[in-house]
Predicted model as a PDB file, atoms N, CA, C, CB and O in Angstrom, pLDDT in the B-factor column:
MODEL        1                                                                  
ATOM      1  N   UNK A   1      -3.161 104.475  95.340  1.00 81.00           N  
ATOM      2  CA  UNK A   1      -3.666 105.570  94.540  1.00 81.00           C  
ATOM      3  C   UNK A   1      -2.853 105.689  93.242  1.00 81.00           C  
ATOM      4  CB  UNK A   1      -3.619 106.888  95.341  1.00 81.00           C  
ATOM      5  O   UNK A   1      -1.640 105.485  93.227  1.00 81.00           O  
ATOM      6  N   UNK A   2      -3.546 106.019  92.181  1.00 83.00           N  
ATOM      7  CA  UNK A   2      -2.901 106.162  90.877  1.00 83.00           C  
ATOM      8  C   UNK A   2      -1.814 107.239  90.912  1.00 83.00           C  
ATOM      9  CB  UNK A   2      -3.943 106.499  89.803  1.00 83.00           C  
ATOM     10  O   UNK A   2      -0.800 107.128  90.222  1.00 83.00           O  
ATOM     11  N   UNK A   3      -2.030 108.271  91.711  1.00 85.00           N  
ATOM     12  CA  UNK A   3      -1.092 109.395  91.766  1.00 85.00           C  
ATOM     13  C   UNK A   3       0.291 108.974  92.251  1.00 85.00           C  
ATOM     14  CB  UNK A   3      -1.637 110.481  92.672  1.00 85.00           C  
ATOM     15  O   UNK A   3       1.278 109.645  91.949  1.00 85.00           O  
ATOM     16  N   UNK A   4       0.377 107.882  92.993  1.00 87.00           N  
ATOM     17  CA  UNK A   4       1.639 107.432  93.577  1.00 87.00           C  
ATOM     18  C   UNK A   4       2.428 106.500  92.674  1.00 87.00           C  
ATOM     19  CB  UNK A   4       1.374 106.747  94.876  1.00 87.00           C  
ATOM     20  O   UNK A   4       3.561 106.148  93.003  1.00 87.00           O  
ATOM     21  N   UNK A   5       1.860 106.090  91.538  1.00 89.00           N  
ATOM     22  CA  UNK A   5       2.546 105.170  90.635  1.00 89.00           C  
ATOM     23  C   UNK A   5       3.632 105.899  89.844  1.00 89.00           C  
ATOM     24  CB  UNK A   5       1.541 104.509  89.675  1.00 89.00           C  
ATOM     25  O   UNK A   5       3.433 107.030  89.400  1.00 89.00           O  
ATOM     26  N   UNK A   6       4.775 105.246  89.673  1.00 90.00           N  
ATOM     27  CA  UNK A   6       5.859 105.853  88.893  1.00 90.00           C  
ATOM     28  C   UNK A   6       5.734 105.522  87.408  1.00 90.00           C  
ATOM     29  CB  UNK A   6       7.218 105.383  89.418  1.00 90.00           C  
ATOM     30  O   UNK A   6       6.247 106.249  86.558  1.00 90.00           O  
ATOM     31  N   UNK A   7       5.054 104.425  87.103  1.00 89.00           N  
ATOM     32  CA  UNK A   7       4.833 104.014  85.715  1.00 89.00           C  
ATOM     33  C   UNK A   7       3.352 104.217  85.400  1.00 89.00           C  
ATOM     34  CB  UNK A   7       5.269 102.514  85.477  1.00 89.00           C  
ATOM     35  O   UNK A   7       2.498 103.777  86.169  1.00 89.00           O  
ATOM     36  N   UNK A   8       3.030 104.877  84.282  1.00 88.00           N  
ATOM     37  CA  UNK A   8       1.611 105.084  83.938  1.00 88.00           C  
ATOM     38  C   UNK A   8       0.871 103.749  83.845  1.00 88.00           C  
ATOM     39  CB  UNK A   8       1.485 105.852  82.599  1.00 88.00           C  
ATOM     40  O   UNK A   8       1.377 102.771  83.295  1.00 88.00           O  
ATOM     41  N   UNK A   9      -0.338 103.742  84.400  1.00 91.00           N  
ATOM     42  CA  UNK A   9      -1.149 102.533  84.432  1.00 91.00           C  
ATOM     43  C   UNK A   9      -2.610 102.900  84.230  1.00 91.00           C  
ATOM     44  CB  UNK A   9      -0.954 101.770  85.761  1.00 91.00           C  
ATOM     45  O   UNK A   9      -3.066 103.933  84.722  1.00 91.00           O  
ATOM     46  N   UNK A  10      -3.336 102.074  83.521  1.00 91.00           N  
ATOM     47  CA  UNK A  10      -4.772 102.261  83.346  1.00 91.00           C  
ATOM     48  C   UNK A  10      -5.467 100.914  83.479  1.00 91.00           C  
ATOM     49  CB  UNK A  10      -5.089 102.915  81.973  1.00 91.00           C  
ATOM     50  O   UNK A  10      -4.958  99.898  83.007  1.00 91.00           O  
ATOM     51  N   UNK A  11      -6.618 100.908  84.115  1.00 92.00           N  
ATOM     52  CA  UNK A  11      -7.452  99.710  84.234  1.00 92.00           C  
ATOM     53  C   UNK A  11      -8.748  99.996  83.486  1.00 92.00           C  
ATOM     54  CB  UNK A  11      -7.728  99.328  85.749  1.00 92.00           C  
ATOM     55  O   UNK A  11      -9.430 100.983  83.763  1.00 92.00           O  
ATOM     56  N   UNK A  12      -9.080  99.128  82.538  1.00 94.00           N  
ATOM     57  CA  UNK A  12     -10.266  99.332  81.720  1.00 94.00           C  
ATOM     58  C   UNK A  12     -11.399  98.454  82.245  1.00 94.00           C  
ATOM     59  CB  UNK A  12      -9.971  99.019  80.231  1.00 94.00           C  
ATOM     60  O   UNK A  12     -11.221  97.261  82.490  1.00 94.00           O  
ATOM     61  N   UNK A  13     -12.561  99.071  82.410  1.00 95.00           N  
ATOM     62  CA  UNK A  13     -13.731  98.355  82.908  1.00 95.00           C  
ATOM     63  C   UNK A  13     -14.954  98.775  82.093  1.00 95.00           C  
ATOM     64  CB  UNK A  13     -13.953  98.631  84.427  1.00 95.00           C  
ATOM     65  O   UNK A  13     -14.872  99.636  81.217  1.00 95.00           O  
ATOM     66  N   UNK A  14     -16.074  98.153  82.400  1.00 95.00           N  
ATOM     67  CA  UNK A  14     -17.316  98.430  81.671  1.00 95.00           C  
ATOM     68  C   UNK A  14     -18.446  98.627  82.679  1.00 95.00           C  
ATOM     69  CB  UNK A  14     -17.658  97.271  80.671  1.00 95.00           C  
ATOM     70  O   UNK A  14     -18.632  97.816  83.587  1.00 95.00           O  
ATOM     71  N   UNK A  15     -19.185  99.702  82.508  1.00 96.00           N  
ATOM     72  CA  UNK A  15     -20.320 100.030  83.373  1.00 96.00           C  
ATOM     73  C   UNK A  15     -21.569  99.356  82.818  1.00 96.00           C  
ATOM     74  CB  UNK A  15     -20.523 101.577  83.482  1.00 96.00           C  
ATOM     75  O   UNK A  15     -22.086  99.766  81.779  1.00 96.00           O  
ATOM     76  N   UNK A  16     -22.055  98.328  83.504  1.00 95.00           N  
ATOM     77  CA  UNK A  16     -23.241  97.615  83.047  1.00 95.00           C  
ATOM     78  C   UNK A  16     -24.495  98.473  83.126  1.00 95.00           C  
ATOM     79  CB  UNK A  16     -23.432  96.357  83.860  1.00 95.00           C  
ATOM     80  O   UNK A  16     -25.436  98.265  82.360  1.00 95.00           O  
ATOM     81  N   UNK A  17     -24.518  99.431  84.038  1.00 94.00           N  
ATOM     82  CA  UNK A  17     -25.692 100.277  84.224  1.00 94.00           C  
ATOM     83  C   UNK A  17     -25.854 101.264  83.082  1.00 94.00           C  
ATOM     84  CB  UNK A  17     -25.602 101.024  85.542  1.00 94.00           C  
ATOM     85  O   UNK A  17     -26.954 101.427  82.554  1.00 94.00           O  
ATOM     86  N   UNK A  18     -24.764 101.926  82.692  1.00 93.00           N  
ATOM     87  CA  UNK A  18     -24.809 102.930  81.615  1.00 93.00           C  
ATOM     88  C   UNK A  18     -24.456 102.359  80.255  1.00 93.00           C  
ATOM     89  CB  UNK A  18     -23.872 104.066  81.931  1.00 93.00           C  
ATOM     90  O   UNK A  18     -24.770 102.960  79.228  1.00 93.00           O  
ATOM     91  N   UNK A  19     -23.806 101.203  80.238  1.00 94.00           N  
ATOM     92  CA  UNK A  19     -23.383 100.617  78.976  1.00 94.00           C  
ATOM     93  C   UNK A  19     -22.228 101.363  78.338  1.00 94.00           C  
ATOM     94  CB  UNK A  19     -24.534 100.573  78.025  1.00 94.00           C  
ATOM     95  O   UNK A  19     -22.202 101.557  77.123  1.00 94.00           O  
ATOM     96  N   UNK A  20     -21.256 101.790  79.170  1.00 93.00           N  
ATOM     97  CA  UNK A  20     -20.119 102.522  78.615  1.00 93.00           C  
ATOM     98  C   UNK A  20     -18.810 102.031  79.234  1.00 93.00           C  
ATOM     99  CB  UNK A  20     -20.286 104.036  78.849  1.00 93.00           C  
ATOM    100  O   UNK A  20     -18.781 101.478  80.334  1.00 93.00           O  
ATOM    101  N   UNK A  21     -17.731 102.254  78.484  1.00 93.00           N  
ATOM    102  CA  UNK A  21     -16.398 101.884  78.932  1.00 93.00           C  
ATOM    103  C   UNK A  21     -15.908 102.886  79.970  1.00 93.00           C  
ATOM    104  CB  UNK A  21     -15.420 101.810  77.741  1.00 93.00           C  
ATOM    105  O   UNK A  21     -16.156 104.085  79.852  1.00 93.00           O  
ATOM    106  N   UNK A  22     -15.215 102.388  80.984  1.00 93.00           N  
ATOM    107  CA  UNK A  22     -14.603 103.230  82.005  1.00 93.00           C  
ATOM    108  C   UNK A  22     -13.102 102.977  81.994  1.00 93.00           C  
ATOM    109  CB  UNK A  22     -15.212 102.948  83.416  1.00 93.00           C  
ATOM    110  O   UNK A  22     -12.658 101.835  81.878  1.00 93.00           O  
ATOM    111  N   UNK A  23     -12.333 104.036  82.115  1.00 93.00           N  
ATOM    112  CA  UNK A  23     -10.886 103.898  82.197  1.00 93.00           C  
ATOM    113  C   UNK A  23     -10.442 104.526  83.511  1.00 93.00           C  
ATOM    114  CB  UNK A  23     -10.169 104.567  80.969  1.00 93.00           C  
ATOM    115  O   UNK A  23     -10.594 105.730  83.717  1.00 93.00           O  
ATOM    116  N   UNK A  24      -9.897 103.710  84.387  1.00 93.00           N  
ATOM    117  CA  UNK A  24      -9.374 104.192  85.658  1.00 93.00           C  
ATOM    118  C   UNK A  24      -7.897 104.487  85.461  1.00 93.00           C  
ATOM    119  CB  UNK A  24      -9.601 103.151  86.811  1.00 93.00           C  
ATOM    120  O   UNK A  24      -7.119 103.583  85.156  1.00 93.00           O  
ATOM    121  N   UNK A  25      -7.500 105.747  85.632  1.00 91.00           N  
ATOM    122  CA  UNK A  25      -6.100 106.139  85.498  1.00 91.00           C  
ATOM    123  C   UNK A  25      -5.890 107.511  86.128  1.00 91.00           C  
ATOM    124  CB  UNK A  25      -5.669 106.149  84.010  1.00 91.00           C  
ATOM    125  O   UNK A  25      -6.846 108.247  86.373  1.00 91.00           O  
ATOM    126  N   UNK A  26      -4.665 107.837  86.380  1.00 87.00           N  
ATOM    127  CA  UNK A  26      -4.211 109.143  86.851  1.00 87.00           C  
ATOM    128  C   UNK A  26      -4.654 109.525  88.254  1.00 87.00           C  
ATOM    129  CB  UNK A  26      -4.675 110.171  85.921  1.00 87.00           C  
ATOM    130  O   UNK A  26      -3.848 110.072  89.006  1.00 87.00           O  
ATOM    131  N   UNK A  27      -5.900 109.263  88.644  1.00 86.00           N  
ATOM    132  CA  UNK A  27      -6.336 109.617  89.995  1.00 86.00           C  
ATOM    133  C   UNK A  27      -7.451 108.681  90.436  1.00 86.00           C  
ATOM    134  CB  UNK A  27      -6.809 111.090  90.056  1.00 86.00           C  
ATOM    135  O   UNK A  27      -8.134 108.069  89.615  1.00 86.00           O  
ATOM    136  N   UNK A  28      -7.619 108.584  91.740  1.00 85.00           N  
ATOM    137  CA  UNK A  28      -8.686 107.752  92.276  1.00 85.00           C  
ATOM    138  C   UNK A  28      -8.169 106.512  92.974  1.00 85.00           C  
ATOM    139  CB  UNK A  28      -9.620 107.354  91.181  1.00 85.00           C  
ATOM    140  O   UNK A  28      -6.979 106.388  93.264  1.00 85.00           O  
ATOM    141  N   UNK A  29      -9.079 105.607  93.236  1.00 90.00           N  
ATOM    142  CA  UNK A  29      -8.796 104.400  93.998  1.00 90.00           C  
ATOM    143  C   UNK A  29      -8.220 103.310  93.090  1.00 90.00           C  
ATOM    144  CB  UNK A  29     -10.069 103.898  94.696  1.00 90.00           C  
ATOM    145  O   UNK A  29      -8.951 102.702  92.309  1.00 90.00           O  
ATOM    146  N   UNK A  30      -6.941 103.071  93.191  1.00 92.00           N  
ATOM    147  CA  UNK A  30      -6.241 102.086  92.376  1.00 92.00           C  
ATOM    148  C   UNK A  30      -6.814 100.675  92.585  1.00 92.00           C  
ATOM    149  CB  UNK A  30      -4.744 102.102  92.705  1.00 92.00           C  
ATOM    150  O   UNK A  30      -7.028  99.936  91.624  1.00 92.00           O  
ATOM    151  N   UNK A  31      -7.055 100.318  93.836  1.00 93.00           N  
ATOM    152  CA  UNK A  31      -7.554  98.981  94.155  1.00 93.00           C  
ATOM    153  C   UNK A  31      -8.925  98.741  93.525  1.00 93.00           C  
ATOM    154  CB  UNK A  31      -7.631  98.790  95.677  1.00 93.00           C  
ATOM    155  O   UNK A  31      -9.164  97.674  92.959  1.00 93.00           O  
ATOM    156  N   UNK A  32      -9.825  99.718  93.615  1.00 94.00           N  
ATOM    157  CA  UNK A  32     -11.150  99.549  93.008  1.00 94.00           C  
ATOM    158  C   UNK A  32     -11.023  99.392  91.494  1.00 94.00           C  
ATOM    159  CB  UNK A  32     -12.065 100.752  93.349  1.00 94.00           C  
ATOM    160  O   UNK A  32     -11.702  98.553  90.902  1.00 94.00           O  
ATOM    161  N   UNK A  33     -10.170 100.180  90.869  1.00 92.00           N  
ATOM    162  CA  UNK A  33      -9.975 100.088  89.425  1.00 92.00           C  
ATOM    163  C   UNK A  33      -9.482  98.720  88.995  1.00 92.00           C  
ATOM    164  CB  UNK A  33      -9.004 101.142  88.966  1.00 92.00           C  
ATOM    165  O   UNK A  33      -9.952  98.172  87.998  1.00 92.00           O  
ATOM    166  N   UNK A  34      -8.537  98.168  89.741  1.00 94.00           N  
ATOM    167  CA  UNK A  34      -8.010  96.839  89.420  1.00 94.00           C  
ATOM    168  C   UNK A  34      -9.065  95.768  89.657  1.00 94.00           C  
ATOM    169  CB  UNK A  34      -6.757  96.540  90.255  1.00 94.00           C  
ATOM    170  O   UNK A  34      -9.237  94.876  88.827  1.00 94.00           O  
ATOM    171  N   UNK A  35      -9.773  95.845  90.783  1.00 95.00           N  
ATOM    172  CA  UNK A  35     -10.817  94.857  91.070  1.00 95.00           C  
ATOM    173  C   UNK A  35     -11.920  94.905  90.015  1.00 95.00           C  
ATOM    174  CB  UNK A  35     -11.414  95.097  92.467  1.00 95.00           C  
ATOM    175  O   UNK A  35     -12.396  93.861  89.570  1.00 95.00           O  
ATOM    176  N   UNK A  36     -12.322  96.095  89.617  1.00 94.00           N  
ATOM    177  CA  UNK A  36     -13.365  96.236  88.599  1.00 94.00           C  
ATOM    178  C   UNK A  36     -12.891  95.647  87.275  1.00 94.00           C  
ATOM    179  CB  UNK A  36     -13.756  97.720  88.417  1.00 94.00           C  
ATOM    180  O   UNK A  36     -13.654  94.983  86.575  1.00 94.00           O  
ATOM    181  N   UNK A  37     -11.634  95.893  86.940  1.00 93.00           N  
ATOM    182  CA  UNK A  37     -11.074  95.391  85.694  1.00 93.00           C  
ATOM    183  C   UNK A  37     -10.929  93.867  85.690  1.00 93.00           C  
ATOM    184  CB  UNK A  37      -9.729  96.035  85.445  1.00 93.00           C  
ATOM    185  O   UNK A  37     -10.816  93.259  84.626  1.00 93.00           O  
ATOM    186  N   UNK A  38     -10.930  93.258  86.859  1.00 93.00           N  
ATOM    187  CA  UNK A  38     -10.812  91.802  86.972  1.00 93.00           C  
ATOM    188  C   UNK A  38     -12.158  91.099  87.156  1.00 93.00           C  
ATOM    189  CB  UNK A  38      -9.908  91.458  88.127  1.00 93.00           C  
ATOM    190  O   UNK A  38     -12.204  89.871  87.224  1.00 93.00           O  
ATOM    191  N   UNK A  39     -13.236  91.849  87.236  1.00 95.00           N  
ATOM    192  CA  UNK A  39     -14.559  91.276  87.496  1.00 95.00           C  
ATOM    193  C   UNK A  39     -15.137  90.686  86.214  1.00 95.00           C  
ATOM    194  CB  UNK A  39     -15.516  92.345  88.075  1.00 95.00           C  
ATOM    195  O   UNK A  39     -16.052  91.246  85.611  1.00 95.00           O  
ATOM    196  N   UNK A  40     -14.590  89.555  85.816  1.00 93.00           N  
ATOM    197  CA  UNK A  40     -15.020  88.868  84.592  1.00 93.00           C  
ATOM    198  C   UNK A  40     -16.410  88.273  84.826  1.00 93.00           C  
ATOM    199  CB  UNK A  40     -13.994  87.748  84.177  1.00 93.00           C  
ATOM    200  O   UNK A  40     -16.589  87.470  85.742  1.00 93.00           O  
ATOM    201  N   UNK A  41     -17.400  88.660  84.003  1.00 90.00           N  
ATOM    202  CA  UNK A  41     -18.750  88.112  84.194  1.00 90.00           C  
ATOM    203  C   UNK A  41     -18.756  86.583  84.144  1.00 90.00           C  
ATOM    204  CB  UNK A  41     -19.699  88.665  83.128  1.00 90.00           C  
ATOM    205  O   UNK A  41     -18.126  85.972  83.281  1.00 90.00           O  
ATOM    206  N   UNK A  42     -19.473  85.988  85.080  1.00 90.00           N  
ATOM    207  CA  UNK A  42     -19.543  84.533  85.163  1.00 90.00           C  
ATOM    208  C   UNK A  42     -18.441  83.907  85.996  1.00 90.00           C  
ATOM    209  CB  UNK A  42     -19.504  83.958  83.799  1.00 90.00           C  
ATOM    210  O   UNK A  42     -18.513  82.728  86.343  1.00 90.00           O  
ATOM    211  N   UNK A  43     -17.412  84.696  86.321  1.00 93.00           N  
ATOM    212  CA  UNK A  43     -16.302  84.196  87.129  1.00 93.00           C  
ATOM    213  C   UNK A  43     -16.244  84.941  88.460  1.00 93.00           C  
ATOM    214  CB  UNK A  43     -14.966  84.343  86.370  1.00 93.00           C  
ATOM    215  O   UNK A  43     -16.200  84.319  89.521  1.00 93.00           O  
ATOM    216  N   UNK A  44     -16.243  86.280  88.402  1.00 93.00           N  
ATOM    217  CA  UNK A  44     -16.213  87.125  89.595  1.00 93.00           C  
ATOM    218  C   UNK A  44     -17.405  88.073  89.585  1.00 93.00           C  
ATOM    219  CB  UNK A  44     -14.887  87.921  89.675  1.00 93.00           C  
ATOM    220  O   UNK A  44     -17.828  88.539  88.527  1.00 93.00           O  
ATOM    221  N   UNK A  45     -17.935  88.350  90.747  1.00 93.00           N  
ATOM    222  CA  UNK A  45     -19.087  89.247  90.875  1.00 93.00           C  
ATOM    223  C   UNK A  45     -18.706  90.662  90.439  1.00 93.00           C  
ATOM    224  CB  UNK A  45     -19.613  89.257  92.332  1.00 93.00           C  
ATOM    225  O   UNK A  45     -17.566  91.084  90.636  1.00 93.00           O  
ATOM    226  N   UNK A  46     -19.651  91.397  89.848  1.00 95.00           N  
ATOM    227  CA  UNK A  46     -19.371  92.794  89.479  1.00 95.00           C  
ATOM    228  C   UNK A  46     -19.071  93.635  90.710  1.00 95.00           C  
ATOM    229  CB  UNK A  46     -20.557  93.397  88.712  1.00 95.00           C  
ATOM    230  O   UNK A  46     -19.528  93.330  91.812  1.00 95.00           O  
ATOM    231  N   UNK A  47     -18.311  94.679  90.513  1.00 95.00           N  
ATOM    232  CA  UNK A  47     -18.034  95.638  91.584  1.00 95.00           C  
ATOM    233  C   UNK A  47     -19.162  96.665  91.586  1.00 95.00           C  
ATOM    234  CB  UNK A  47     -16.628  96.331  91.395  1.00 95.00           C  
ATOM    235  O   UNK A  47     -19.679  97.028  90.530  1.00 95.00           O  
ATOM    236  N   UNK A  48     -19.537  97.125  92.756  1.00 96.00           N  
ATOM    237  CA  UNK A  48     -20.563  98.162  92.853  1.00 96.00           C  
ATOM    238  C   UNK A  48     -19.877  99.486  93.171  1.00 96.00           C  
ATOM    239  CB  UNK A  48     -21.633  97.807  93.943  1.00 96.00           C  
ATOM    240  O   UNK A  48     -19.215  99.624  94.199  1.00 96.00           O  
ATOM    241  N   UNK A  49     -20.043 100.454  92.278  1.00 94.00           N  
ATOM    242  CA  UNK A  49     -19.450 101.783  92.465  1.00 94.00           C  
ATOM    243  C   UNK A  49     -20.235 102.547  93.533  1.00 94.00           C  
ATOM    244  CB  UNK A  49     -19.432 102.580  91.122  1.00 94.00           C  
ATOM    245  O   UNK A  49     -21.325 102.139  93.933  1.00 94.00           O  
ATOM    246  N   UNK A  50     -19.666 103.649  93.980  1.00 92.00           N  
ATOM    247  CA  UNK A  50     -20.309 104.469  95.007  1.00 92.00           C  
ATOM    248  C   UNK A  50     -21.689 104.956  94.570  1.00 92.00           C  
ATOM    249  CB  UNK A  50     -19.427 105.662  95.351  1.00 92.00           C  
ATOM    250  O   UNK A  50     -22.575 105.152  95.402  1.00 92.00           O  
ATOM    251  N   UNK A  51     -21.868 105.149  93.266  1.00 94.00           N  
ATOM    252  CA  UNK A  51     -23.165 105.615  92.764  1.00 94.00           C  
ATOM    253  C   UNK A  51     -24.140 104.468  92.500  1.00 94.00           C  
ATOM    254  CB  UNK A  51     -22.968 106.413  91.490  1.00 94.00           C  
ATOM    255  O   UNK A  51     -25.236 104.695  91.986  1.00 94.00           O  
ATOM    256  N   UNK A  52     -23.749 103.230  92.850  1.00 94.00           N  
ATOM    257  CA  UNK A  52     -24.614 102.076  92.695  1.00 94.00           C  
ATOM    258  C   UNK A  52     -24.474 101.345  91.371  1.00 94.00           C  
ATOM    259  CB  UNK A  52     -26.004 102.495  92.860  1.00 94.00           C  
ATOM    260  O   UNK A  52     -25.100 100.302  91.182  1.00 94.00           O  
ATOM    261  N   UNK A  53     -23.674 101.861  90.452  1.00 96.00           N  
ATOM    262  CA  UNK A  53     -23.494 101.228  89.154  1.00 96.00           C  
ATOM    263  C   UNK A  53     -22.706  99.925  89.297  1.00 96.00           C  
ATOM    264  CB  UNK A  53     -22.779 102.183  88.186  1.00 96.00           C  
ATOM    265  O   UNK A  53     -21.834  99.808  90.158  1.00 96.00           O  
ATOM    266  N   UNK A  54     -23.020  98.961  88.452  1.00 96.00           N  
ATOM    267  CA  UNK A  54     -22.297  97.693  88.438  1.00 96.00           C  
ATOM    268  C   UNK A  54     -21.187  97.755  87.394  1.00 96.00           C  
ATOM    269  CB  UNK A  54     -23.259  96.507  88.149  1.00 96.00           C  
ATOM    270  O   UNK A  54     -21.432  98.068  86.229  1.00 96.00           O  
ATOM    271  N   UNK A  55     -19.962  97.454  87.829  1.00 96.00           N  
ATOM    272  CA  UNK A  55     -18.780  97.571  86.973  1.00 96.00           C  
ATOM    273  C   UNK A  55     -18.146  96.195  86.793  1.00 96.00           C  
ATOM    274  CB  UNK A  55     -17.754  98.573  87.576  1.00 96.00           C  
ATOM    275  O   UNK A  55     -17.942  95.466  87.764  1.00 96.00           O  
ATOM    276  N   UNK A  56     -17.833  95.842  85.536  1.00 96.00           N  
ATOM    277  CA  UNK A  56     -17.185  94.565  85.225  1.00 96.00           C  
ATOM    278  C   UNK A  56     -15.942  94.808  84.376  1.00 96.00           C  
ATOM    279  CB  UNK A  56     -18.164  93.613  84.491  1.00 96.00           C  
ATOM    280  O   UNK A  56     -15.619  95.946  84.036  1.00 96.00           O  
ATOM    281  N   UNK A  57     -15.258  93.732  84.044  1.00 95.00           N  
ATOM    282  CA  UNK A  57     -14.051  93.782  83.227  1.00 95.00           C  
ATOM    283  C   UNK A  57     -14.307  94.465  81.881  1.00 95.00           C  
ATOM    284  CB  UNK A  57     -13.512  92.373  83.002  1.00 95.00           C  
ATOM    285  O   UNK A  57     -15.343  94.240  81.256  1.00 95.00           O  
ATOM    286  N   UNK A  58     -13.377  95.285  81.446  1.00 93.00           N  
ATOM    287  CA  UNK A  58     -13.503  95.995  80.170  1.00 93.00           C  
ATOM    288  C   UNK A  58     -13.455  95.085  78.966  1.00 93.00           C  
ATOM    289  CB  UNK A  58     -12.425  97.014  80.049  1.00 93.00           C  
ATOM    290  O   UNK A  58     -13.802  95.512  77.865  1.00 93.00           O  
ATOM    291  N   UNK A  59     -13.037  93.845  79.137  1.00 91.00           N  
ATOM    292  CA  UNK A  59     -13.009  92.895  78.041  1.00 91.00           C  
ATOM    293  C   UNK A  59     -14.384  92.583  77.489  1.00 91.00           C  
ATOM    294  CB  UNK A  59     -12.357  91.636  78.483  1.00 91.00           C  
ATOM    295  O   UNK A  59     -14.501  91.959  76.435  1.00 91.00           O  
ATOM    296  N   UNK A  60     -15.419  93.004  78.179  1.00 89.00           N  
ATOM    297  CA  UNK A  60     -16.785  92.824  77.694  1.00 89.00           C  
ATOM    298  C   UNK A  60     -16.959  93.521  76.347  1.00 89.00           C  
ATOM    299  CB  UNK A  60     -17.805  93.367  78.720  1.00 89.00           C  
ATOM    300  O   UNK A  60     -17.655  93.017  75.466  1.00 89.00           O  
ATOM    301  N   UNK A  61     -16.325  94.682  76.193  1.00 88.00           N  
ATOM    302  CA  UNK A  61     -16.455  95.432  74.935  1.00 88.00           C  
ATOM    303  C   UNK A  61     -15.141  95.619  74.204  1.00 88.00           C  
ATOM    304  CB  UNK A  61     -17.057  96.777  75.204  1.00 88.00           C  
ATOM    305  O   UNK A  61     -15.130  95.826  72.991  1.00 88.00           O  
ATOM    306  N   UNK A  62     -14.031  95.547  74.928  1.00 85.00           N  
ATOM    307  CA  UNK A  62     -12.735  95.801  74.315  1.00 85.00           C  
ATOM    308  C   UNK A  62     -11.720  94.798  74.846  1.00 85.00           C  
ATOM    309  CB  UNK A  62     -12.269  97.251  74.585  1.00 85.00           C  
ATOM    310  O   UNK A  62     -11.113  95.012  75.895  1.00 85.00           O  
ATOM    311  N   UNK A  63     -11.543  93.700  74.111  1.00 87.00           N  
ATOM    312  CA  UNK A  63     -10.637  92.648  74.565  1.00 87.00           C  
ATOM    313  C   UNK A  63      -9.198  93.162  74.653  1.00 87.00           C  
ATOM    314  CB  UNK A  63     -10.711  91.439  73.621  1.00 87.00           C  
ATOM    315  O   UNK A  63      -8.468  92.808  75.579  1.00 87.00           O  
ATOM    316  N   UNK A  64      -8.801  93.978  73.711  1.00 90.00           N  
ATOM    317  CA  UNK A  64      -7.468  94.572  73.698  1.00 90.00           C  
ATOM    318  C   UNK A  64      -7.644  96.092  73.580  1.00 90.00           C  
ATOM    319  CB  UNK A  64      -6.588  93.995  72.512  1.00 90.00           C  
ATOM    320  O   UNK A  64      -7.848  96.600  72.478  1.00 90.00           O  
ATOM    321  N   UNK A  65      -7.569  96.822  74.699  1.00 88.00           N  
ATOM    322  CA  UNK A  65      -7.877  98.257  74.710  1.00 88.00           C  
ATOM    323  C   UNK A  65      -6.774  99.131  74.083  1.00 88.00           C  
ATOM    324  CB  UNK A  65      -8.119  98.706  76.133  1.00 88.00           C  
ATOM    325  O   UNK A  65      -6.120  99.908  74.778  1.00 88.00           O  
ATOM    326  N   UNK A  66      -6.584  98.994  72.790  1.00 91.00           N  
ATOM    327  CA  UNK A  66      -5.533  99.717  72.075  1.00 91.00           C  
ATOM    328  C   UNK A  66      -5.740 101.228  72.159  1.00 91.00           C  
ATOM    329  CB  UNK A  66      -5.488  99.276  70.613  1.00 91.00           C  
ATOM    330  O   UNK A  66      -4.779 101.977  72.332  1.00 91.00           O  
ATOM    331  N   UNK A  67      -6.980 101.673  72.037  1.00 90.00           N  
ATOM    332  CA  UNK A  67      -7.252 103.129  72.073  1.00 90.00           C  
ATOM    333  C   UNK A  67      -6.810 103.738  73.400  1.00 90.00           C  
ATOM    334  CB  UNK A  67      -8.758 103.408  71.847  1.00 90.00           C  
ATOM    335  O   UNK A  67      -6.261 104.839  73.423  1.00 90.00           O  
ATOM    336  N   UNK A  68      -7.041 103.043  74.486  1.00 90.00           N  
ATOM    337  CA  UNK A  68      -6.636 103.536  75.805  1.00 90.00           C  
ATOM    338  C   UNK A  68      -5.132 103.710  75.866  1.00 90.00           C  
ATOM    339  CB  UNK A  68      -7.103 102.579  76.912  1.00 90.00           C  
ATOM    340  O   UNK A  68      -4.642 104.728  76.356  1.00 90.00           O  
ATOM    341  N   UNK A  69      -4.393 102.721  75.370  1.00 88.00           N  
ATOM    342  CA  UNK A  69      -2.934 102.775  75.392  1.00 88.00           C  
ATOM    343  C   UNK A  69      -2.428 103.899  74.478  1.00 88.00           C  
ATOM    344  CB  UNK A  69      -2.336 101.414  74.958  1.00 88.00           C  
ATOM    345  O   UNK A  69      -1.495 104.618  74.835  1.00 88.00           O  
ATOM    346  N   UNK A  70      -3.031 104.044  73.327  1.00 91.00           N  
ATOM    347  CA  UNK A  70      -2.629 105.136  72.425  1.00 91.00           C  
ATOM    348  C   UNK A  70      -2.906 106.498  73.053  1.00 91.00           C  
ATOM    349  CB  UNK A  70      -3.367 105.022  71.078  1.00 91.00           C  
ATOM    350  O   UNK A  70      -2.091 107.414  72.939  1.00 91.00           O  
ATOM    351  N   UNK A  71      -4.038 106.631  73.706  1.00 90.00           N  
ATOM    352  CA  UNK A  71      -4.376 107.896  74.369  1.00 90.00           C  
ATOM    353  C   UNK A  71      -3.396 108.221  75.504  1.00 90.00           C  
ATOM    354  CB  UNK A  71      -5.809 107.835  74.919  1.00 90.00           C  
ATOM    355  O   UNK A  71      -3.245 109.380  75.890  1.00 90.00           O  
ATOM    356  N   UNK A  72      -2.735 107.188  76.032  1.00 87.00           N  
ATOM    357  CA  UNK A  72      -1.743 107.398  77.088  1.00 87.00           C  
ATOM    358  C   UNK A  72      -0.368 107.744  76.520  1.00 87.00           C  
ATOM    359  CB  UNK A  72      -1.641 106.155  77.963  1.00 87.00           C  
ATOM    360  O   UNK A  72       0.571 107.988  77.277  1.00 87.00           O  
ATOM    361  N   UNK A  73      -0.246 107.767  75.190  1.00 87.00           N  
ATOM    362  CA  UNK A  73       1.005 108.185  74.581  1.00 87.00           C  
ATOM    363  C   UNK A  73       1.881 107.068  74.047  1.00 87.00           C  
ATOM    364  CB  UNK A  73       1.768 108.946  75.552  1.00 87.00           C  
ATOM    365  O   UNK A  73       3.026 107.321  73.672  1.00 87.00           O  
ATOM    366  N   UNK A  74       1.394 105.875  74.002  1.00 83.00           N  
ATOM    367  CA  UNK A  74       2.198 104.758  73.479  1.00 83.00           C  
ATOM    368  C   UNK A  74       2.034 104.620  71.988  1.00 83.00           C  
ATOM    369  CB  UNK A  74       1.816 103.449  74.160  1.00 83.00           C  
ATOM    370  O   UNK A  74       2.636 103.735  71.380  1.00 83.00           O  
TER     371      UNK A  74                                                      
ENDMDL                                                                          
END                                                                             
């Protein structure tokens, strides 16, 4: 769980169903966030969220998620 991490961490993914960026951080399922962030299209199958949405690696839209890191205070 994100809540148990001592160092801030975020996993960036992309929702193929809605066409929007997702940032997993601060709370929720750490393992799902990491797996979704690693689901590179053409290499690994997309992750299916509880609501049925297909989630892939955030590199689809943001190869280097600078905004996410800045929003975290870096």
